[in-house]
N, CA, C and O of each residue as an XYZ file, in Angstrom:
608
protein
N       9.650     92.656    -42.892
C       9.411     91.228    -42.953
C       9.579     90.784    -44.408
O       9.113     91.443    -45.337
N      10.250     89.665    -44.573
C      10.511     89.158    -45.922
C       9.242     88.710    -46.642
O       9.057     89.003    -47.823
N       8.386     88.011    -45.940
C       7.124     87.518    -46.492
C       6.031     87.645    -45.443
O       6.293     87.544    -44.245
N       4.822     87.863    -45.894
C       3.681     87.828    -44.993
C       3.232     86.360    -44.923
O       2.215     85.973    -45.499
N       4.016     85.568    -44.207
C       3.809     84.120    -44.200
C       2.437     83.679    -43.689
O       1.912     82.685    -44.190
N       1.825     84.375    -42.707
C       0.488     83.926    -42.309
C      -0.534     84.056    -43.451
O      -1.448     83.239    -43.564
N      -0.375     85.075    -44.285
C      -1.303     85.267    -45.403
C      -0.991     84.310    -46.550
O      -1.899     83.828    -47.227
N       0.282     84.040    -46.764
C       0.696     83.190    -47.878
C       0.486     81.705    -47.566
O       0.150     80.927    -48.459
N       0.681     81.315    -46.318
C       0.545     79.912    -45.908
C      -0.375     79.812    -44.690
O       0.057     79.380    -43.621
N      -1.646     80.210    -44.847
C      -2.537     80.249    -43.683
C      -2.786     78.876    -43.058
O      -2.902     78.779    -41.836
N      -2.870     77.833    -43.846
C      -3.158     76.514    -43.296
C      -2.015     76.033    -42.404
O      -2.247     75.476    -41.331
N      -0.803     76.250    -42.848
C       0.357     75.846    -42.054
C       0.473     76.703    -40.803
O       0.790     76.189    -39.730
N       0.226     77.976    -40.922
C       0.261     78.872    -39.766
C      -0.797     78.454    -38.750
O      -0.533     78.428    -37.548
N      -1.989     78.129    -39.231
C      -3.055     77.671    -38.327
C      -2.681     76.347    -37.656
O      -3.046     76.113    -36.504
N      -1.962     75.488    -38.364
C      -1.565     74.207    -37.778
C      -0.608     74.420    -36.604
O      -0.747     73.768    -35.569
N       0.351     75.316    -36.753
C       1.238     75.623    -35.627
C       0.455     76.264    -34.490
O       0.693     75.962    -33.321
N      -0.474     77.145    -34.827
C      -1.312     77.775    -33.799
C      -2.174     76.727    -33.090
O      -2.460     76.868    -31.901
N      -2.589     75.684    -33.800
C      -3.391     74.622    -33.192
C      -2.575     73.834    -32.169
O      -3.113     73.391    -31.154
N      -1.288     73.659    -32.431
C      -0.424     72.995    -31.447
C      -0.361     73.852    -30.187
O      -0.428     73.331    -29.073
N      -0.233     75.151    -30.362
C      -0.227     76.053    -29.208
C      -1.535     75.940    -28.421
O      -1.517     75.874    -27.192
N      -2.650     75.919    -29.119
C      -3.953     75.801    -28.445
C      -4.043     74.476    -27.690
O      -4.577     74.434    -26.581
N      -3.531     73.401    -28.272
C      -3.541     72.100    -27.597
C      -2.688     72.140    -26.332
O      -3.056     71.552    -25.315
N      -1.553     72.831    -26.391
C      -0.705     72.976    -25.201
C      -1.448     73.704    -24.091
O      -1.346     73.327    -22.924
N      -2.192     74.737    -24.444
C      -2.938     75.494    -23.448
C      -4.048     74.662    -22.811
O      -4.476     74.946    -21.692
N      -4.510     73.643    -23.517
C      -5.535     72.738    -22.980
C      -4.925     71.515    -22.288
O      -5.654     70.709    -21.709
N      -3.624     71.374    -22.341
C      -2.950     70.165    -21.846
C      -2.936     70.042    -20.326
O      -2.700     68.957    -19.793
N      -3.183     71.134    -19.636
C      -3.103     71.126    -18.181
C      -1.761     71.634    -17.668
O      -1.603     71.863    -16.468
N      -0.804     71.811    -18.555
C       0.489     72.366    -18.163
C       0.305     73.842    -17.822
O      -0.420     74.558    -18.513
N       0.958     74.292    -16.765
C       0.839     75.676    -16.321
C       1.253     76.643    -17.430
O       2.333     76.506    -18.005
N       0.396     77.616    -17.727
C       0.677     78.567    -18.809
C       1.938     79.372    -18.541
O       2.673     79.688    -19.476
N       2.203     79.710    -17.289
C       3.433     80.452    -16.993
C       4.662     79.634    -17.327
O       5.649     80.172    -17.829
N       4.614     78.334    -17.053
C       5.743     77.477    -17.407
C       5.906     77.425    -18.925
O       7.023     77.506    -19.438
N       4.802     77.290    -19.632
C       4.867     77.294    -21.101
C       5.524     78.581    -21.583
O       6.427     78.543    -22.419
N       5.080     79.711    -21.064
C       5.643     80.988    -21.498
C       7.097     81.158    -21.078
O       7.877     81.760    -21.816
N       7.481     80.646    -19.917
C       8.895     80.682    -19.525
C       9.736     79.872    -20.507
O      10.812     80.304    -20.922
N       9.238     78.700    -20.872
C       9.954     77.875    -21.850
C      10.022     78.581    -23.199
O      11.071     78.603    -23.843
N       8.901     79.157    -23.623
C       8.883     79.888    -24.888
C       9.895     81.029    -24.867
O      10.624     81.236    -25.837
N       9.939     81.764    -23.767
C      10.857     82.892    -23.668
C      12.305     82.425    -23.671
O      13.139     83.000    -24.371
N      12.614     81.390    -22.897
C      14.005     80.919    -22.835
C      14.476     80.379    -24.179
O      15.590     80.680    -24.607
N      13.649     79.591    -24.847
C      14.009     79.071    -26.171
C      14.236     80.233    -27.137
O      15.185     80.218    -27.921
N      13.371     81.228    -27.078
C      13.499     82.386    -27.972
C      14.747     83.197    -27.671
O      15.369     83.733    -28.588
N      15.129     83.299    -26.392
C      16.383     83.971    -26.040
C      17.560     83.233    -26.660
O      18.440     83.854    -27.256
N      17.581     81.922    -26.525
C      18.680     81.118    -27.067
C      18.774     81.295    -28.581
O      19.865     81.460    -29.128
N      17.630     81.259    -29.249
C      17.609     81.350    -30.704
C      17.774     82.774    -31.223
O      17.993     82.976    -32.418
N      17.672     83.758    -30.341
C      17.817     85.150    -30.766
C      16.642     85.659    -31.576
O      16.819     86.453    -32.500
N      15.442     85.206    -31.237
C      14.246     85.639    -31.956
C      13.637     86.849    -31.244
O      12.950     86.700    -30.233
N      13.890     88.032    -31.770
C      13.442     89.249    -31.095
C      11.923     89.339    -31.025
O      11.377     89.817    -30.031
N      11.240     88.886    -32.067
C       9.780     88.933    -32.056
C       9.230     88.082    -30.908
O       8.392     88.546    -30.133
N       9.700     86.844    -30.801
C       9.170     85.930    -29.781
C       9.619     86.314    -28.374
O       8.854     86.157    -27.423
N      10.839     86.813    -28.227
C      11.286     87.289    -26.915
C      10.356     88.404    -26.445
O       9.902     88.402    -25.301
N      10.082     89.337    -27.317
C       9.209     90.459    -26.985
C       7.806     89.974    -26.627
O       7.250     90.383    -25.607
N       7.239     89.118    -27.448
C       5.869     88.643    -27.221
C       5.737     87.868    -25.910
O       4.796     88.091    -25.149
N       6.661     86.974    -25.650
C       6.512     86.127    -24.465
C       6.906     86.841    -23.179
O       6.374     86.524    -22.115
N       7.813     87.782    -23.253
C       8.095     88.610    -22.075
C       6.854     89.451    -21.744
O       6.503     89.610    -20.575
N       6.203     89.981    -22.765
C       4.960     90.742    -22.540
C       3.884     89.854    -21.924
O       3.214     90.253    -20.972
N       3.719     88.638    -22.475
C       2.717     87.711    -21.938
C       2.983     87.423    -20.467
O       2.058     87.423    -19.654
N       4.231     87.181    -20.127
C       4.581     86.879    -18.741
C       4.346     88.075    -17.826
O       3.863     87.909    -16.706
N       4.679     89.272    -18.288
C       4.425     90.475    -17.478
C       2.924     90.650    -17.236
O       2.498     90.965    -16.125
N       2.134     90.444    -18.287
C       0.669     90.560    -18.143
C       0.133     89.535    -17.156
O      -0.860     89.787    -16.473
N       0.784     88.384    -17.078
C       0.357     87.324    -16.153
C       0.875     87.559    -14.737
O       0.607     86.762    -13.837
N       1.621     88.657    -14.534
C       2.104     88.996    -13.204
C       3.500     88.503    -12.886
O       3.931     88.555    -11.734
N       4.213     88.023    -13.900
C       5.579     87.559    -13.659
C       6.452     88.730    -13.229
O       6.323     89.835    -13.757
N       7.339     88.487    -12.272
C       8.186     89.567    -11.746
C       9.326     89.889    -12.706
O       9.809     89.026    -13.440
N       9.738     91.147    -12.682
C      10.900     91.560    -13.473
C      12.148     90.818    -13.028
O      13.027     90.530    -13.841
N      12.230     90.507    -11.742
C      13.395     89.786    -11.229
C      13.535     88.429    -11.917
O      14.636     88.040    -12.306
N      12.429     87.713    -12.066
C      12.487     86.411    -12.743
C      12.743     86.573    -14.241
O      13.516     85.815    -14.826
N      12.099     87.550    -14.853
C      12.332     87.780    -16.281
C      13.781     88.178    -16.542
O      14.404     87.696    -17.488
N      14.309     89.059    -15.701
C      15.693     89.493    -15.863
C      16.679     88.344    -15.610
O      17.753     88.297    -16.210
N      16.310     87.434    -14.728
C      17.195     86.335    -14.372
C      17.058     85.093    -15.226
O      17.804     84.133    -15.035
N      16.124     85.085    -16.162
C      15.872     83.873    -16.930
C      17.085     83.402    -17.726
O      17.337     82.200    -17.810
N      17.827     84.317    -18.301
C      18.996     83.916    -19.089
C      20.063     83.237    -18.225
O      20.885     82.478    -18.737
N      20.049     83.509    -16.924
C      21.014     82.910    -15.989
C      20.269     82.097    -14.932
O      20.619     82.148    -13.753
N      19.256     81.355    -15.342
C      18.375     80.636    -14.422
C      19.119     79.660    -13.521
O      18.680     79.421    -12.396
N      20.216     79.095    -13.971
C      20.948     78.117    -13.149
C      21.456     78.748    -11.847
O      21.482     78.095    -10.804
N      21.852     79.997    -11.916
C      22.405     80.682    -10.752
C      21.362     81.465     -9.969
O      21.649     81.977     -8.887
N      20.166     81.558    -10.508
C      19.139     82.385     -9.887
C      18.352     81.607     -8.828
O      17.962     80.462     -9.054
N      18.121     82.237     -7.673
C      17.272     81.609     -6.658
C      15.784     81.779     -6.951
O      14.947     81.313     -6.178
N      15.446     82.438     -8.051
C      14.056     82.777     -8.359
C      13.265     81.651     -9.014
O      12.054     81.773     -9.198
N      13.929     80.566     -9.365
C      13.254     79.491    -10.092
C      13.196     78.230     -9.247
O      14.149     77.896     -8.542
N      12.075     77.538     -9.324
C      11.905     76.295     -8.576
C      12.729     75.188     -9.229
O      13.166     75.318    -10.372
N      12.931     74.111     -8.497
C      13.646     72.960     -9.064
C      12.885     72.408    -10.270
O      13.499     72.020    -11.264
N      11.566     72.371    -10.189
C      10.761     71.882    -11.306
C      10.962     72.755    -12.548
O      11.114     72.239    -13.655
N      10.964     74.074    -12.361
C      11.207     74.975    -13.491
C      12.607     74.776    -14.045
O      12.809     74.784    -15.259
N      13.568     74.597    -13.159
C      14.955     74.437    -13.606
C      15.147     73.175    -14.454
O      15.870     73.206    -15.451
N      14.511     72.079    -14.070
C      14.684     70.877    -14.895
C      13.994     71.053    -16.251
O      14.481     70.543    -17.260
N      12.875     71.765    -16.284
C      12.211     72.041    -17.557
C      13.061     72.968    -18.422
O      13.148     72.780    -19.635
N      13.684     73.964    -17.802
C      14.562     74.868    -18.552
C      15.811     74.140    -19.057
O      16.292     74.413    -20.156
N      16.324     73.226    -18.259
C      17.469     72.417    -18.704
C      17.098     71.595    -19.932
O      17.870     71.511    -20.887
N      15.913     70.990    -19.904
C      15.434     70.211    -21.038
C      15.233     71.113    -22.261
O      15.537     70.721    -23.387
N      14.719     72.320    -22.027
C      14.538     73.274    -23.127
C      15.874     73.607    -23.783
O      15.970     73.664    -25.009
N      16.881     73.821    -22.987
C      18.191     74.145    -23.549
C      18.780     72.942    -24.280
O      19.373     73.095    -25.348
N      18.621     71.745    -23.708
C      19.145     70.543    -24.352
C      18.490     70.319    -25.716
O      19.176     69.981    -26.682
N      17.178     70.501    -25.802
C      16.492     70.290    -27.078
C      16.756     71.413    -28.072
O      16.844     71.171    -29.276
N      16.882     72.623    -27.581
C      17.153     73.749    -28.480
C      18.552     73.634    -29.077
O      18.777     74.030    -30.220
N      19.483     73.097    -28.311
C      20.856     72.864    -28.785
C      21.057     71.389    -29.126
O      22.143     70.849    -28.916
N      20.036     70.740    -29.644
C      20.075     69.291    -29.860
C      21.235     68.863    -30.756
O      21.720     67.738    -30.634
N      21.682     69.728    -31.642
C      22.820     69.381    -32.500
C      24.077     69.125    -31.680
O      24.927     68.331    -32.083
N      24.203     69.781    -30.548
C      25.376     69.613    -29.684
C      25.122     68.647    -28.533
O      26.031     67.932    -28.113
N      23.879     68.619    -28.014
C      23.607     67.843    -26.804
C      23.083     66.438    -27.070
O      23.326     65.522    -26.284
N      22.367     66.268    -28.170
C      21.713     64.998    -28.491
C      20.734     64.564    -27.402
O      20.541     63.372    -27.167
N      20.116     65.549    -26.738
C      19.087     65.312    -25.711
C      19.534     64.260    -24.698
O      18.994     63.155    -24.669
N      20.511     64.599    -23.876
C      21.102     63.610    -22.972
C      20.159     63.165    -21.854
O      19.262     63.900    -21.442
N      20.386     61.949    -21.381
C      19.614     61.421    -20.254
C      19.727     62.332    -19.037
O      18.773     62.468    -18.272
N      20.886     62.954    -18.855
C      21.096     63.833    -17.693
C      20.138     65.021    -17.706
O      19.811     65.555    -16.646
N      19.688     65.439    -18.870
C      18.716     66.527    -18.960
C      17.287     65.996    -18.935
O      16.377     66.694    -18.488
N      17.084     64.789    -19.403
C      15.735     64.220    -19.482
C      15.264     63.591    -18.172
O      14.148     63.855    -17.723
N      16.083     62.784    -17.575
C      15.658     61.986    -16.415
C      15.142     62.801    -15.226
O      14.195     62.358    -14.577
N      15.709     63.960    -14.907
C      15.171     64.737    -13.773
C      13.723     65.202    -13.956
O      13.048     65.512    -12.974
N      13.246     65.251    -15.193
C      11.861     65.661    -15.431
C      10.881     64.762    -14.695
O       9.865     65.240    -14.189
N      11.169     63.472    -14.628
C      10.253     62.509    -14.002
C      10.094     62.730    -12.498
O       9.131     62.250    -11.901
N      11.026     63.450    -11.889
C      10.921     63.740    -10.453
C       9.921     64.867    -10.166
O       9.487     65.045     -9.028
N       9.565     65.619    -11.202
C       8.708     66.787    -11.006
C       7.428     66.774    -11.847
O       6.468     67.480    -11.537
N       7.421     65.979    -12.894
C       6.307     66.018    -13.839
C       5.820     64.611    -14.177
O       6.588     63.650    -14.186
N       4.519     64.523    -14.455
C       3.919     63.282    -14.960
C       4.303     63.124    -16.432
O       4.744     64.080    -17.071
N       4.135     61.927    -16.958
C       4.499     61.657    -18.354
C       3.810     62.613    -19.334
O       4.441     63.109    -20.268
N       2.514     62.869    -19.119
C       1.792     63.769    -20.027
C       2.395     65.176    -19.974
O       2.497     65.848    -21.001
N       2.788     65.614    -18.793
C       3.407     66.937    -18.660
C       4.767     66.969    -19.359
O       5.117     67.967    -19.989
N       5.524     65.896    -19.249
C       6.822     65.834    -19.928
C       6.622     65.918    -21.442
O       7.363     66.610    -22.138
N       5.615     65.207    -21.938
C       5.315     65.284    -23.369
C       4.926     66.711    -23.751
O       5.379     67.223    -24.775
N       4.093     67.353    -22.936
C       3.664     68.726    -23.233
C       4.828     69.703    -23.171
O       4.927     70.598    -24.009
N       5.705     69.543    -22.193
C       6.908     70.386    -22.105
C       7.735     70.224    -23.372
O       8.211     71.207    -23.939
N       7.903     68.991    -23.810
C       8.698     68.713    -25.009
C       8.048     69.317    -26.244
O       8.737     69.889    -27.088
N       6.723     69.197    -26.362
C       6.027     69.821    -27.488
C       6.135     71.342    -27.431
O       6.274     71.983    -28.474
N       6.074     71.931    -26.246
C       6.199     73.386    -26.116
C       7.565     73.847    -26.616
O       7.666     74.829    -27.351
N       8.597     73.145    -26.219
C       9.959     73.484    -26.641
C      10.090     73.340    -28.160
O      10.658     74.201    -28.833
N       9.562     72.250    -28.677
C       9.617     71.987    -30.117
C       8.857     73.047    -30.895
O       9.341     73.547    -31.910
N       7.663     73.390    -30.416
C       6.850     74.399    -31.089
C       7.559     75.743    -31.131
O       7.584     76.401    -32.171
N       8.141     76.157    -29.998
C       8.788     77.463    -29.996
C      10.008     77.484    -30.898
O      10.282     78.493    -31.548
N      10.738     76.392    -30.945
C      11.858     76.327    -31.891
C      11.358     76.479    -33.322
O      12.004     77.143    -34.132
N      10.217     75.874    -33.645
C       9.647     76.023    -34.986
C       9.232     77.471    -35.251
O       9.587     78.041    -36.283
N       8.479     78.066    -34.317
C       8.055     79.463    -34.495
C       9.263     80.390    -34.620
O       9.256     81.311    -35.437
N      10.301     80.150    -33.811
C      11.502     80.992    -33.884
C      12.117     80.936    -35.274
O      12.514     81.966    -35.819
N      12.197     79.758    -35.843
C      12.816     79.615    -37.150
C      11.992     80.303    -38.240
O      12.547     80.869    -39.182
N      10.684     80.249    -38.106
C       9.819     80.945    -39.059
C      10.000     82.460    -38.909
O      10.220     83.160    -39.898
N       9.909     82.962    -37.683
C      10.013     84.410    -37.453
C      11.396     84.942    -37.834
O      11.503     86.002    -38.451
N      12.441     84.221    -37.474
C      13.794     84.659    -37.825
C      13.994     84.581    -39.337
O      14.530     85.509    -39.943
N      13.565     83.480    -39.942
C      13.740     83.295    -41.388
C      13.052     84.363    -42.211
O      13.562     84.776    -43.252
N      11.902     84.811    -41.751
C      11.159     85.833    -42.481
C      11.360     87.226    -41.896
O      10.664     88.169    -42.273
N      12.322     87.356    -40.965
C      12.714     88.648    -40.370
C      11.542     89.388    -39.732
O      11.364     90.590    -39.927
N      10.760     88.650    -38.975
C       9.660     89.290    -38.239
C      10.230     89.905    -36.976
O      10.800     89.202    -36.141
N      10.080     91.204    -36.831
C      10.592     91.898    -35.662
C       9.524     92.100    -34.614
O       8.363     91.757    -34.832
N       9.905     92.654    -33.480
C       8.940     92.912    -32.399
C       7.818     93.834    -32.860
O       7.994     94.653    -33.762
N       6.676     93.685    -32.229
C       5.544     94.563    -32.503
C       5.885     95.967    -32.031
O       6.520     96.133    -30.989
N       5.472     96.975    -32.783
C       5.769     98.351    -32.353
C       5.127     98.671    -31.019
O       4.028     98.209    -30.715
N       5.818     99.458    -30.236
C       5.290     99.915    -28.958
C       5.069    101.419    -29.073
O       5.559    102.073    -29.994
N       4.339    101.929    -28.139
C       4.095    103.373    -28.156
C       5.402    104.104    -27.868
O       6.324    103.521    -27.297
N       5.488    105.351    -28.251
C       6.694    106.158    -28.015
C       7.026    106.211    -26.538
O       8.196    106.266    -26.160
N       6.001    106.194    -25.705
C       6.198    106.259    -24.254
C       7.019    105.056    -23.765
O       7.897    105.215    -22.918
N       6.740    103.852    -24.293
C       7.447    102.662    -23.871
C       8.835    102.535    -24.492
O       9.731    101.945    -23.887
N       9.020    103.077    -25.682
C      10.318    102.979    -26.349
C      11.393    103.778    -25.637
O      12.565    103.402    -25.677
N      11.028    104.849    -24.999
C      12.034    105.703    -24.349
C      12.441    105.190    -22.981
O      13.412    105.681    -22.405
N      11.726    104.223    -22.453
C      12.072    103.752    -21.100
C      13.010    102.583    -21.101
O      13.382    102.088    -20.036
């Protein structure tokens, strides 16, 4: 790791963590939050966050079939329409330089989510993009696993 950023900038690190805590209190389903976190991290290539959120989802009982299919969610029958519109919005915001957050990605959210949920989904996507940039910028890699897990 390039810098021990949590130790060097604890107040800023706590502020990002506070946004995460607020999301967990927002009423939005934690599995959806973690799916969004994982998909955004896959797009950004953040190995630390991909590892962490895949682990969180497995601990929550998420199936390997859904985790394996997340990168190709559009073609997968494993995701609900509500999840798919949230994932579409996640991709649009993560690639905002190319997409400019189009209405075609935003408008379907209203068919599945209340306004507060849409705001929370948007904050979740934004937060993970921020965490990804911090982790990638400071070269934070995945947490070590036991030798038993590394060989499988």
